[in-house]
C-alpha positions as CSV (number, residue, x, y, z in Angstrom):
1,X,15.4,30.9,-9.3
2,X,12.1,30.8,-11.1
3,X,8.9,28.7,-10.7
4,X,5.7,28.6,-12.6
5,X,2.2,27.2,-11.8
6,X,0.9,24.6,-14.0
7,X,-2.8,24.1,-14.7
8,X,-5.2,21.5,-13.2
9,X,-4.2,18.1,-14.2
10,X,-6.2,16.6,-17.1
11,X,-5.8,13.0,-17.4
12,X,-3.5,12.9,-20.4
13,X,-1.1,15.3,-18.8
14,X,-0.9,13.1,-15.6
15,X,-0.3,10.1,-17.7
16,X,2.5,11.8,-19.6
17,X,4.3,12.4,-16.3
18,X,3.7,8.9,-15.1
19,X,4.9,7.3,-18.1
20,X,8.4,8.8,-17.9
21,X,9.0,7.1,-14.7
22,X,12.3,5.0,-14.8
23,X,12.7,2.0,-12.7
24,X,16.3,0.4,-11.9
25,X,17.3,-1.5,-15.0
26,X,16.4,-5.4,-14.8
27,X,19.5,-6.1,-17.0
28,X,23.1,-6.6,-15.5
29,X,25.8,-3.9,-15.8
30,X,27.1,-5.8,-18.8
31,X,23.9,-5.6,-20.6
32,X,22.6,-9.2,-20.0
33,X,18.8,-9.2,-19.7
34,X,16.4,-11.8,-18.6
35,X,14.5,-13.6,-21.6
36,X,10.9,-12.3,-22.1
37,X,8.4,-14.5,-20.2
38,X,5.1,-13.1,-21.5
39,X,3.8,-11.7,-24.9
40,X,0.7,-9.5,-25.0
41,X,-1.3,-8.4,-27.8
42,X,-4.0,-5.5,-27.7
43,X,-6.7,-5.0,-30.1
44,X,-8.2,-1.7,-31.0
45,X,-11.5,-3.1,-29.5
46,X,-12.5,-6.3,-27.5
47,X,-13.4,-9.0,-30.1
48,X,-12.3,-12.4,-28.6
49,X,-13.3,-14.2,-31.9
50,X,-10.9,-11.9,-33.8
51,X,-8.1,-12.2,-31.5
52,X,-8.0,-15.8,-31.6
53,X,-8.4,-15.7,-35.3
54,X,-5.3,-13.3,-35.5
55,X,-3.4,-15.4,-33.2
56,X,-4.1,-18.7,-35.2
57,X,-3.1,-17.1,-38.5
58,X,0.3,-16.1,-37.0
59,X,1.0,-19.2,-35.2
60,X,0.1,-18.1,-31.8
61,X,-2.4,-19.2,-29.1
62,X,-4.6,-17.0,-26.8
63,X,-4.1,-18.2,-23.4
64,X,-6.3,-17.1,-20.2
65,X,-8.8,-14.2,-20.2
66,X,-8.5,-10.8,-21.7
67,X,-7.5,-8.2,-19.1
68,X,-7.6,-4.6,-18.2
69,X,-10.2,-3.0,-20.5
70,X,-10.9,-6.5,-22.3
71,X,-8.6,-5.5,-25.1
72,X,-5.3,-7.1,-23.8
73,X,-4.6,-10.7,-24.4
74,X,-1.8,-13.2,-23.4
75,X,-0.3,-14.9,-26.3
76,X,2.3,-17.8,-26.6
77,X,4.0,-19.2,-29.5
78,X,3.0,-22.5,-30.9
79,X,5.2,-24.4,-31.1
80,X,7.1,-23.1,-28.4
81,X,10.3,-24.3,-29.8
82,X,10.5,-21.4,-32.6
83,X,13.9,-19.5,-32.4
84,X,14.2,-16.1,-31.3
85,X,14.6,-14.8,-34.9
86,X,11.4,-16.6,-35.9
87,X,9.4,-15.0,-32.8
88,X,10.7,-11.5,-33.6
89,X,9.6,-12.1,-37.3
90,X,6.2,-12.9,-36.1
91,X,6.1,-9.9,-33.7
92,X,7.3,-7.5,-36.6
93,X,4.4,-8.6,-38.7
94,X,1.7,-8.2,-36.2
95,X,2.8,-4.7,-35.4
96,X,1.7,-3.8,-38.8
97,X,-1.7,-5.5,-38.3
98,X,-4.7,-2.9,-38.6
99,X,-6.7,-4.5,-35.8
100,X,-3.6,-4.4,-33.3
101,X,-2.8,-1.5,-31.2
102,X,0.1,-3.2,-29.4
103,X,2.1,-6.5,-29.6
104,X,5.0,-6.6,-26.8
105,X,7.2,-9.1,-25.4
106,X,7.8,-8.7,-21.5
107,X,10.5,-9.4,-19.4
108,X,10.0,-10.6,-15.8
109,X,10.9,-8.4,-12.8
110,X,11.8,-9.6,-9.4
111,X,8.8,-9.8,-7.0
112,X,9.3,-11.0,-3.4
113,X,6.7,-12.2,-0.7
114,X,7.0,-10.0,2.3
115,X,7.2,-12.8,5.1
116,X,9.8,-14.6,6.8
117,X,10.4,-18.4,7.2
118,X,10.3,-19.5,10.8
119,X,10.4,-23.3,11.8
120,X,6.9,-24.0,12.1
121,X,4.4,-26.9,12.9
122,X,1.5,-27.4,10.7
123,X,-1.5,-28.4,12.8
124,X,-3.6,-30.9,11.1
125,X,-7.4,-31.1,11.9
126,X,-10.2,-33.0,10.7
127,X,-12.2,-31.3,7.8
128,X,-15.7,-31.5,9.6
129,X,-17.5,-28.3,10.4
130,X,-19.3,-27.7,13.5
131,X,-21.2,-24.6,13.8
132,X,-21.5,-23.7,17.3
133,X,-21.6,-19.8,16.8
134,X,-24.7,-18.5,18.8
135,X,-26.5,-15.3,17.6
136,X,-28.2,-12.5,19.5
137,X,-30.9,-10.3,18.3
138,X,-29.9,-6.8,19.2
139,X,-27.1,-4.7,20.8
140,X,-27.4,-3.3,24.2
141,X,-25.8,0.2,25.0
142,X,-24.7,1.0,21.4
143,X,-25.2,4.3,19.6
144,X,-28.7,5.4,18.6
145,X,-28.1,4.7,14.9
146,X,-26.5,1.3,15.6
147,X,-29.4,0.3,18.1
148,X,-31.9,0.9,15.3
149,X,-30.2,-2.0,13.2
150,X,-30.8,-5.7,14.0
151,X,-27.6,-7.6,13.3
152,X,-26.3,-11.1,14.0
153,X,-24.0,-10.8,16.9
154,X,-21.4,-13.4,17.8
155,X,-21.1,-14.9,21.4
156,X,-17.4,-14.6,22.4
157,X,-15.0,-16.3,22.9
158,X,-15.2,-18.3,19.7
159,X,-14.6,-22.1,20.4
160,X,-12.1,-22.4,17.5
161,X,-9.0,-23.9,19.2
162,X,-6.5,-21.3,18.3
163,X,-8.7,-18.3,18.8
164,X,-7.4,-17.4,22.2
165,X,-4.0,-17.3,20.9
166,X,-4.7,-14.6,18.4
167,X,-3.5,-11.9,20.9
168,X,-3.9,-9.3,18.4
169,X,-7.7,-9.9,18.5
170,X,-7.6,-10.4,22.3
171,X,-6.3,-7.5,24.1
172,X,-2.9,-9.4,23.9
173,X,-0.5,-6.8,23.1
174,X,1.4,-5.0,25.8
175,X,-0.8,-2.8,27.7
176,X,-3.9,-4.7,26.8
177,X,-4.2,-3.3,23.3
178,X,-5.3,-5.1,20.1
179,X,-6.9,-4.1,16.8
180,X,-10.4,-3.5,18.5
181,X,-12.0,-6.0,16.1
182,X,-14.2,-7.4,19.0
183,X,-15.8,-4.1,19.0
184,X,-16.9,-4.3,15.3
185,X,-17.9,-7.8,15.7
186,X,-20.2,-6.9,18.7
187,X,-21.9,-4.1,16.5
188,X,-22.8,-7.2,14.2
189,X,-20.3,-6.8,11.4
190,X,-18.2,-9.6,10.1
191,X,-17.6,-8.6,6.4
192,X,-20.8,-9.8,4.8
193,X,-21.3,-9.2,1.1
194,X,-17.6,-8.0,0.8
195,X,-15.4,-9.8,-1.7
196,X,-11.6,-9.8,-1.0
197,X,-8.9,-11.2,-3.4
198,X,-5.6,-12.1,-2.3
199,X,-3.0,-11.4,-5.2
200,X,-0.2,-14.1,-4.4
201,X,0.8,-17.7,-5.0
202,X,-2.8,-19.0,-4.9
203,X,-5.1,-20.1,-2.1
204,X,-6.3,-23.6,-1.1
205,X,-10.0,-23.1,-1.9
206,X,-10.9,-26.4,-0.4
207,X,-9.4,-25.7,3.0
208,X,-11.8,-26.4,5.7
209,X,-11.5,-23.1,7.4
210,X,-11.9,-21.2,4.1
211,X,-14.1,-23.3,1.7
212,X,-17.5,-22.0,2.9
213,X,-16.2,-18.4,2.2
214,X,-14.4,-19.1,-1.0
215,X,-15.5,-16.7,-3.9
216,X,-14.8,-18.2,-7.5
217,X,-15.4,-14.7,-9.0
218,X,-12.6,-13.4,-7.1
219,X,-10.2,-16.0,-8.1
220,X,-8.2,-17.0,-11.1
221,X,-4.8,-18.7,-12.0
222,X,-2.8,-16.3,-14.2
223,X,0.2,-18.4,-13.9
224,X,-1.5,-21.4,-15.4
225,X,-4.1,-19.7,-17.5
226,X,-7.0,-21.3,-16.0
227,X,-9.7,-20.5,-13.1
228,X,-8.3,-22.7,-10.3
229,X,-6.1,-20.6,-8.0
230,X,-5.0,-23.8,-6.2
231,X,-1.2,-23.5,-5.2
232,X,1.4,-26.3,-6.0
233,X,1.7,-28.2,-2.8
234,X,5.6,-28.0,-2.9
235,X,6.2,-26.0,0.6
236,X,6.9,-22.7,-1.4
237,X,3.4,-21.6,-2.0
238,X,1.6,-21.4,1.2
239,X,1.9,-17.7,1.6
240,X,-1.5,-16.7,-0.4
241,X,-3.5,-19.4,1.6
242,X,-2.0,-17.8,4.9
243,X,-3.1,-14.3,4.1
244,X,-6.6,-15.5,3.1
245,X,-7.0,-17.1,6.3
246,X,-6.2,-13.9,8.1
247,X,-9.1,-12.2,6.5
248,X,-11.9,-14.9,6.3
249,X,-11.2,-18.1,8.4
250,X,-14.4,-19.2,9.3
251,X,-15.7,-18.6,13.0
252,X,-17.2,-21.1,15.2
253,X,-16.3,-24.3,13.4
254,X,-13.7,-25.4,15.9
255,X,-10.8,-25.3,13.4
256,X,-7.8,-23.1,13.5
257,X,-8.5,-19.5,14.5
258,X,-10.9,-16.8,13.2
259,X,-10.7,-14.4,10.3
260,X,-11.0,-10.6,11.1
261,X,-13.8,-10.6,8.5
262,X,-15.2,-14.0,9.0
263,X,-18.3,-13.6,6.9
264,X,-16.4,-12.0,4.0
265,X,-16.1,-13.9,0.6
266,X,-12.5,-14.7,0.0
267,X,-10.8,-15.4,-3.3
268,X,-7.3,-15.6,-4.6
269,X,-5.2,-15.0,-7.8
270,X,-2.3,-17.2,-8.6
271,X,0.1,-14.9,-10.0
272,X,3.5,-15.1,-7.9
273,X,4.2,-18.8,-8.8
274,X,5.9,-18.1,-11.9
275,X,7.7,-15.2,-13.9
276,X,6.1,-11.9,-12.9
277,X,5.7,-9.1,-15.7
278,X,3.8,-6.0,-15.8
279,X,1.1,-7.9,-17.7
280,X,0.7,-10.5,-15.0
281,X,0.4,-7.7,-12.4
282,X,-1.9,-5.7,-14.5
283,X,-4.3,-8.8,-15.2
284,X,-4.3,-9.6,-11.5
285,X,-5.3,-6.0,-10.3
286,X,-8.0,-5.8,-12.9
287,X,-9.6,-8.9,-12.5
288,X,-13.6,-8.6,-12.0
289,X,-13.2,-5.1,-10.6
290,X,-17.0,-4.5,-10.4
291,X,-17.3,-7.8,-8.2
292,X,-14.0,-7.5,-6.0
293,X,-14.1,-5.0,-3.4
294,X,-10.7,-5.2,-1.8
295,X,-7.3,-6.5,-3.4
296,X,-4.6,-7.3,-0.9
297,X,-1.1,-7.7,-1.8
298,X,1.8,-8.9,0.4
299,X,4.6,-8.7,-2.1
300,X,6.7,-6.0,-3.8
301,X,10.2,-5.6,-5.3
302,X,13.4,-6.5,-3.7
303,X,13.6,-5.4,-0.1
304,X,17.4,-5.1,-0.3
305,X,18.2,-1.6,0.3
306,X,19.5,-0.7,-3.1
307,X,16.6,-1.2,-5.5
308,X,14.2,1.5,-7.0
309,X,11.4,-0.3,-8.6
310,X,7.7,-0.4,-9.0
311,X,4.5,-0.7,-11.1
312,X,5.0,-0.8,-14.9
313,X,2.6,1.3,-17.3
314,X,0.0,-1.5,-17.6
315,X,-0.1,-2.1,-13.8
316,X,-0.3,1.7,-13.4
317,X,-3.2,1.7,-15.9
318,X,-4.8,-1.0,-13.8
319,X,-4.6,0.9,-10.5
320,X,-6.0,4.1,-12.2
321,X,-8.9,2.3,-13.9
322,X,-9.6,0.3,-10.7
323,X,-10.3,3.6,-8.7
324,X,-12.1,5.2,-11.6
325,X,-14.5,2.3,-12.4
326,X,-14.0,-0.4,-9.9
327,X,-16.9,-1.2,-7.5
328,X,-19.3,0.5,-10.0
329,X,-17.5,3.7,-9.9
330,X,-16.8,3.8,-6.1
331,X,-13.3,2.5,-6.6
332,X,-11.4,-0.7,-6.1
333,X,-9.5,-0.7,-2.7
334,X,-5.7,-1.8,-3.0
335,X,-4.2,-2.8,0.4
336,X,-0.2,-3.2,0.2
337,X,2.4,-4.6,2.6
338,X,5.1,-1.8,3.3
339,X,8.0,-4.0,2.8
340,X,10.4,-6.0,5.1
341,X,13.9,-4.4,4.3
342,X,14.5,-2.7,7.7
343,X,17.5,-4.8,8.4
344,X,19.0,-3.6,5.2
345,X,18.2,0.2,5.9
346,X,15.6,0.0,2.9
347,X,12.8,2.6,2.6
348,X,9.2,1.9,1.4
349,X,9.8,5.2,-0.9
350,X,11.9,3.3,-3.2
351,X,8.8,0.9,-3.7
352,X,6.6,2.1,-6.4
353,X,3.5,0.2,-5.1
354,X,3.6,1.7,-1.7
355,X,4.4,5.2,-3.0
356,X,1.2,4.9,-5.3
357,X,-1.8,7.3,-4.6
358,X,-4.1,4.4,-5.3
359,X,-2.9,2.1,-2.6
360,X,-3.5,2.0,1.1
361,X,0.3,1.1,2.6
362,X,0.1,-0.9,5.8
363,X,3.2,-1.2,8.4
364,X,3.7,-3.6,11.3
365,X,4.0,-3.3,15.0
366,X,5.0,-6.0,17.6
367,X,3.3,-7.4,20.6
368,X,5.3,-5.1,22.8
369,X,4.3,-2.1,20.6
370,X,7.7,-1.6,19.2
371,X,8.7,-1.5,15.6
372,X,9.9,-5.0,14.2
373,X,13.4,-5.4,13.1
374,X,12.3,-5.6,9.5
375,X,10.3,-2.5,9.2
376,X,10.9,0.2,6.5
377,X,10.3,3.7,7.0
378,X,8.5,6.3,4.5
379,X,5.8,8.9,4.6
380,X,3.4,6.9,2.3
381,X,2.5,4.6,5.1
382,X,-1.1,5.4,6.1
383,X,-1.5,3.0,9.3
384,X,-0.2,-0.1,11.0
385,X,-1.6,-3.4,12.0
386,X,0.3,-6.1,14.6
387,X,2.6,-8.7,13.1
388,X,5.4,-10.7,14.1
389,X,8.5,-9.6,16.1
390,X,11.5,-11.8,16.9
391,X,11.3,-15.8,16.8
392,X,10.6,-15.9,20.6
393,X,7.6,-13.7,20.2
394,X,4.1,-14.8,19.0
395,X,3.4,-14.1,15.4
396,X,0.1,-14.2,13.4
397,X,-2.2,-17.3,13.5
398,X,-3.8,-18.7,10.4
399,X,-4.6,-21.5,8.1
400,X,-2.1,-23.3,6.1
401,X,-1.3,-25.7,3.3
402,X,-2.5,-28.4,3.2
403,X,-5.7,-28.3,5.4
404,X,-3.6,-27.1,8.5
405,X,-2.9,-24.1,10.7
406,X,0.1,-22.2,11.7
407,X,1.2,-19.8,14.4
408,X,3.8,-18.5,12.5
409,X,2.6,-16.0,9.7
410,X,5.0,-13.0,9.7
411,X,6.3,-9.7,8.3
412,X,4.3,-6.9,6.8
413,X,2.9,-9.9,4.6
414,X,0.6,-10.4,7.7
415,X,-0.1,-6.7,8.1
416,X,-1.9,-6.2,4.9
417,X,-4.5,-9.0,5.1
418,X,-5.3,-7.9,8.7
419,X,-6.0,-4.5,7.2
420,X,-8.0,-5.8,4.5
421,X,-10.1,-7.7,6.8
422,X,-10.7,-4.5,8.9
423,X,-11.7,-2.7,5.9
424,X,-14.1,-5.4,4.9
425,X,-15.8,-4.7,8.2
426,X,-16.2,-1.1,7.3
427,X,-17.5,-1.8,4.0
428,X,-20.3,-4.1,5.2
429,X,-21.1,-1.2,7.5
430,X,-21.2,1.3,4.7
431,X,-21.0,-0.2,1.2
432,X,-21.1,3.3,-0.5
433,X,-17.6,4.4,0.8
434,X,-15.3,5.3,-2.0
435,X,-11.7,4.3,-2.2
436,X,-10.7,7.8,-1.1
437,X,-13.4,7.7,1.8
438,X,-11.6,4.4,3.0
439,X,-8.1,6.4,3.2
440,X,-9.8,9.2,5.1
441,X,-11.5,7.0,7.6
442,X,-8.5,4.7,8.1
443,X,-6.2,7.5,9.0
444,X,-8.8,9.6,11.0
445,X,-9.5,6.5,13.3
446,X,-5.9,5.0,13.6
447,X,-4.8,5.1,17.1
448,X,-1.0,6.3,17.9
449,X,-1.5,5.8,21.6
450,X,0.0,2.2,21.7
451,X,3.0,3.1,19.7
452,X,4.0,6.6,21.1
453,X,7.0,5.2,23.1
454,X,8.7,4.7,19.6
455,X,11.1,7.7,18.3
456,X,9.9,9.5,15.3
457,X,6.5,10.9,16.2
458,X,5.6,14.2,15.3
459,X,2.3,16.5,15.0
460,X,1.4,17.8,11.4
461,X,-0.2,20.9,10.6
462,X,-3.8,20.0,11.5
463,X,-2.8,18.4,14.8
464,X,-2.5,14.5,13.9
465,X,0.2,12.5,15.1
466,X,2.5,11.0,12.2
467,X,5.3,8.5,12.2
468,X,7.5,7.5,9.0
469,X,7.4,3.8,10.6
470,X,3.5,3.6,11.8
471,X,1.7,6.3,9.7
472,X,-1.1,7.8,11.8
473,X,-1.1,4.7,14.2
474,X,-2.7,1.4,14.9
475,X,-5.9,0.8,13.0
476,X,-8.9,0.5,15.2
477,X,-11.7,-1.6,13.6
478,X,-14.3,-0.3,16.1
479,X,-13.7,3.1,15.5
480,X,-13.4,2.5,11.6
481,X,-17.0,1.0,11.5
482,X,-18.5,3.7,13.7
483,X,-17.1,6.3,11.4
484,X,-18.2,4.4,8.3
485,X,-21.8,4.4,9.5
486,X,-21.9,8.2,9.5
487,X,-19.4,9.2,6.7
488,X,-20.4,11.3,3.9
489,X,-18.8,10.8,0.5
490,X,-15.8,13.2,0.0
491,X,-15.8,16.0,-2.3
492,X,-14.3,15.4,-5.8
493,X,-10.5,15.2,-5.9
494,X,-8.6,17.7,-7.9
495,X,-5.0,17.6,-8.8
496,X,-2.7,20.4,-9.4
497,X,1.3,20.5,-9.9
498,X,3.8,23.0,-9.6
499,X,7.2,22.5,-11.5
500,X,10.4,24.0,-10.1
501,X,12.8,25.6,-12.8
502,X,16.6,25.7,-11.8
503,X,18.3,28.9,-12.8
504,X,21.7,28.2,-14.4
505,X,23.6,26.1,-14.1
506,X,21.0,23.6,-15.0
507,X,21.3,20.9,-14.1
508,X,22.9,21.8,-10.9
509,X,26.2,20.2,-9.9
510,X,26.3,18.4,-6.3
511,X,29.4,17.2,-4.8
512,X,30.3,15.6,-1.5
513,X,28.7,16.5,1.6
514,X,26.1,19.2,0.8
515,X,22.9,20.6,1.7
516,X,20.6,22.5,-0.8
517,X,16.9,24.0,-0.6
518,X,14.6,24.4,-3.4
519,X,11.5,26.4,-2.5
520,X,8.0,26.8,-4.5
521,X,5.3,29.2,-3.8
522,X,2.0,27.6,-3.9
523,X,-1.4,29.2,-4.4
524,X,-3.4,26.1,-4.3
525,X,-4.1,26.1,-8.2
526,X,-6.3,29.4,-7.7
527,X,-6.5,29.9,-11.4
528,X,-8.6,26.6,-11.9
529,X,-10.4,24.4,-9.1
530,X,-8.4,25.0,-6.2
531,X,-6.8,22.4,-3.9
532,X,-7.5,23.8,-0.4
533,X,-7.6,20.7,1.6
534,X,-4.6,18.4,1.1
535,X,-5.1,14.6,0.7
536,X,-1.9,13.1,-1.1
537,X,1.3,15.0,-1.9
538,X,3.9,13.7,-4.5
539,X,7.4,14.8,-5.4
540,X,8.7,13.9,-8.9
541,X,12.5,14.3,-8.5
542,X,15.3,13.7,-11.1
543,X,19.0,13.5,-9.9
544,X,22.3,11.6,-10.6
545,X,24.8,11.1,-7.9
546,X,27.9,9.0,-7.5
547,X,26.3,6.9,-4.6
548,X,22.5,7.2,-4.6
549,X,22.1,5.8,-1.1
550,X,24.0,9.0,0.3
551,X,21.2,11.2,-0.5
552,X,18.4,12.3,1.6
553,X,15.2,14.2,0.7
554,X,12.9,16.1,3.0
555,X,9.8,18.1,2.3
556,X,8.6,20.9,4.3
557,X,5.0,22.1,4.0
558,X,3.6,25.7,4.6
559,X,2.1,24.6,7.9
560,X,5.6,23.3,9.2
561,X,5.3,19.3,8.6
562,X,8.5,17.6,7.6
563,X,8.3,14.5,5.5
564,X,11.5,12.3,4.9
565,X,10.7,11.4,1.5
566,X,14.0,9.6,1.1
567,X,16.4,8.6,4.1
568,X,20.0,7.4,3.2
569,X,20.4,3.9,2.3
570,X,23.9,2.8,2.7
571,X,23.5,-0.3,0.7
572,X,22.6,1.7,-2.5
573,X,25.7,2.2,-4.5
574,X,23.6,3.0,-7.8
575,X,25.3,5.8,-9.6
576,X,22.5,6.5,-12.2
577,X,20.2,8.3,-9.7
578,X,16.5,8.4,-10.4
579,X,14.2,10.1,-13.2
580,X,10.9,11.4,-12.2
581,X,10.4,9.1,-9.3
582,X,7.4,9.6,-7.5
583,X,8.0,10.1,-3.8
584,X,4.6,10.2,-1.8
585,X,3.6,11.7,1.5
586,X,0.2,11.3,3.3
587,X,1.6,13.2,6.4
588,X,0.0,16.7,5.4
589,X,-3.4,15.2,5.0
590,X,-6.2,17.9,5.6
591,X,-3.5,20.7,5.6
592,X,-3.8,24.0,3.6
593,X,-1.1,23.9,0.8
594,X,-0.9,27.5,0.1
595,X,2.4,28.9,1.1
596,X,6.2,28.1,0.6
597,X,7.0,24.4,0.2
598,X,10.6,23.6,0.5
599,X,12.4,20.4,-1.0
600,X,15.8,19.9,1.1
601,X,18.3,17.8,-0.6
602,X,21.3,16.8,1.2
603,X,24.3,14.3,1.0
604,X,25.7,12.2,4.0
605,X,28.6,11.4,1.9
606,X,32.2,11.3,3.5
607,X,33.7,11.2,0.0
608,X,34.7,14.8,-1.0
609,X,35.2,13.6,-4.6
610,X,31.7,11.9,-5.3
611,X,29.5,14.0,-7.4
612,X,26.5,14.3,-9.6
613,X,23.7,16.6,-10.8
614,X,20.2,17.7,-9.5
615,X,17.9,18.3,-12.6
616,X,14.2,19.2,-11.4
617,X,11.5,18.5,-9.2
618,X,7.6,18.8,-9.4
619,X,5.0,19.2,-6.6
620,X,1.8,17.3,-7.2
621,X,-1.0,18.2,-4.7
622,X,-4.0,16.1,-4.5
623,X,-7.1,17.3,-2.5
624,X,-10.4,19.1,-2.5
625,X,-11.8,22.5,-2.6
626,X,-14.0,22.1,0.3
627,X,-13.5,20.4,3.5
628,X,-13.7,16.6,3.7
629,X,-16.8,16.4,6.0
630,X,-19.5,19.1,6.4
631,X,-18.4,19.6,10.1
632,X,-14.7,19.9,9.6
633,X,-13.0,23.0,10.4
634,X,-12.5,25.4,7.1
635,X,-9.3,27.0,6.2
636,X,-9.3,30.9,5.9
637,X,-9.9,32.0,2.4
638,X,-6.8,34.1,2.2
639,X,-4.3,33.1,4.9
640,X,-2.3,36.0,6.0
641,X,1.5,35.8,6.6
642,X,1.0,35.9,10.4
643,X,-1.1,32.7,10.0
644,X,1.9,30.9,8.5
645,X,4.4,29.0,10.5
646,X,8.1,30.0,10.7
647,X,10.0,30.5,7.7
648,X,11.2,27.3,5.7
649,X,14.7,27.9,6.7
650,X,13.7,28.1,10.4
651,X,11.9,24.8,10.1
652,X,14.9,23.3,8.3
653,X,17.3,24.5,11.3
654,X,15.0,23.1,13.7
655,X,14.7,19.8,11.7
656,X,18.5,19.5,11.7
657,X,18.7,20.4,15.4
658,X,16.2,17.8,16.3
659,X,17.9,15.0,14.1
660,X,21.1,15.8,16.0
661,X,19.6,15.5,19.4
662,X,17.9,12.1,18.3
663,X,21.3,10.7,17.3
664,X,23.0,11.7,20.4
665,X,20.0,10.2,22.4
666,X,20.7,6.8,20.4
667,X,24.2,6.9,20.8
668,X,23.6,7.3,24.6
669,X,23.9,4.0,26.6
670,X,21.6,5.3,29.4
671,X,18.8,6.5,26.9
672,X,15.7,4.3,26.9
673,X,12.2,5.0,25.6
674,X,9.7,5.3,28.6
675,X,7.6,2.4,29.0
676,X,3.7,2.4,28.4
677,X,2.2,2.1,31.9
678,X,-1.0,0.8,31.0
679,X,-3.9,1.2,28.5
680,X,-6.2,2.9,30.8
681,X,-3.9,6.0,31.7
682,X,-3.0,6.4,28.2
683,X,-6.6,6.4,26.7
684,X,-7.3,9.0,29.5
685,X,-5.3,11.9,27.9
686,X,-6.4,10.6,24.4
687,X,-8.6,12.6,22.2
688,X,-12.2,11.5,22.0
689,X,-12.2,9.9,18.7
690,X,-9.5,7.5,20.0
691,X,-11.6,6.4,22.9
692,X,-14.3,4.5,20.8
């Protein structure tokens, strides 16, 4: 076997790799494809007047605002009744136009909101506002730095009628746990001067519990090509409004409950109430990126256990430019719900939004600190917030359409906005945090203690607890704000890649039940600017197999951390495999990448005749040459073999043995996870950073 080291990534090389990603086809097996839903035109440079003129000359009409870098435009045919042949002729002529770089028809892809519909009562209230929030002038017994800052501090509890039922804000989870949001509020932080946009089916901007915080600059209607994000009042378009209420419901107005960041500005993009193409997503994610701080998305591809799908090329461009230039160069923050396909044994590793380096993927936990039945597993999840469980357990309280309240917001849909609200608190505390700073402090302050009674926990190579269901643990707003106040901007991120080269036969035949190990020796890109402190790790893999869902991929780091990149998915009967799919792990964050990395590919198939081919894989390492913070421990300059963990094959043997033991435990009728006794006893043994 041979391997070779590729040079430090330049942007062109990175885009070359990303553009070859293949998603599952949107066409049926017999070749029937959905009709195009959008036509986009890109000019060589932004010129709105010229764009309208070119469109008019060819019987087209520009709709809505330009997007991405301002050179992309939505166009529609006028009249709409043109035949397909006439439309193709117009497109063909425009492809030859000297001012046009791209003219393209785009087909819609399936995108689902990540909630569940429970029977619910909408609580109507009158729309009057009563400001009864009292303010204090200072904070007693806070840290020295916090004491030096005079901030408005709320008097708790709030008078809003459903506030006391917001168990995830009021020590209401088993063991007395919650999101520790009150600690951030009592330090004076409520999301001031932070703008959050909910990318969804619109928001009711005149809702009594949102109107005072509504931000028109964080809002638009891409479905209707205007600036009003108000959803249709048809019963199917309340999702975005509910998510918005979790973030920024007004506090103290005696209406519904309270938003996590009740002084944040809240907007919404109406983009799910119609066909969703790559251009619709890109336009949503690039809206007003110098004004909007946080984009929250509670949707994604089908969570059916058999789909591989993710962002198209324009959406990937929106992510990339968002983190590069958004927020005046500090980077837009994209918060994403991890997915609701657990009952179908789906994995969020098959969702290209949650496996993007540029998104902060958030999972869910129940009131009894368990994993909900809908939860998906993947190593790209960074952290968790509370959400719904079964119908007989409390869900998330928020606003509802029209002008009401609900006790029944559900799924990972409810987790992402809670996370967005907590992040808004941290951004008020330190507006200079970059998108990477935020990922660092979220995982560093996440609290695993409430969730430790769930199976699947392990410890990575730098001593942090990790779990494929919960990431690094439950988000902690108080700890997040305190760390944000003292955080130093992280060093520049570098990217290096290693490509695995197969010996002959290439591609490698794979049949029936098997296990194969492919190892790479990594030096941290020593020939360029090194990556010595890991952040994200991606594996781009290509394989074909008779039943894709029978394959399992596990990555082993040099420090002994194992990340299950792809678990078996029994519902996935696809025989085309995957091509350059970007699996992501954040579980080796902070580790030294130098040493042997091993990708284990195995099949759980019971069919000896099923087969396929394994083609290649690449390892992408994102990280820094220096520690993230000045006081962080430093890795040795030249790690000796004695500093390495056991060999990859020893780790694989231990991994298999542990999996067999866990399966035996699950199969045993007598096995029960030990119960959490109480919050106090657990926190007594927790590391100092978890006791804030």
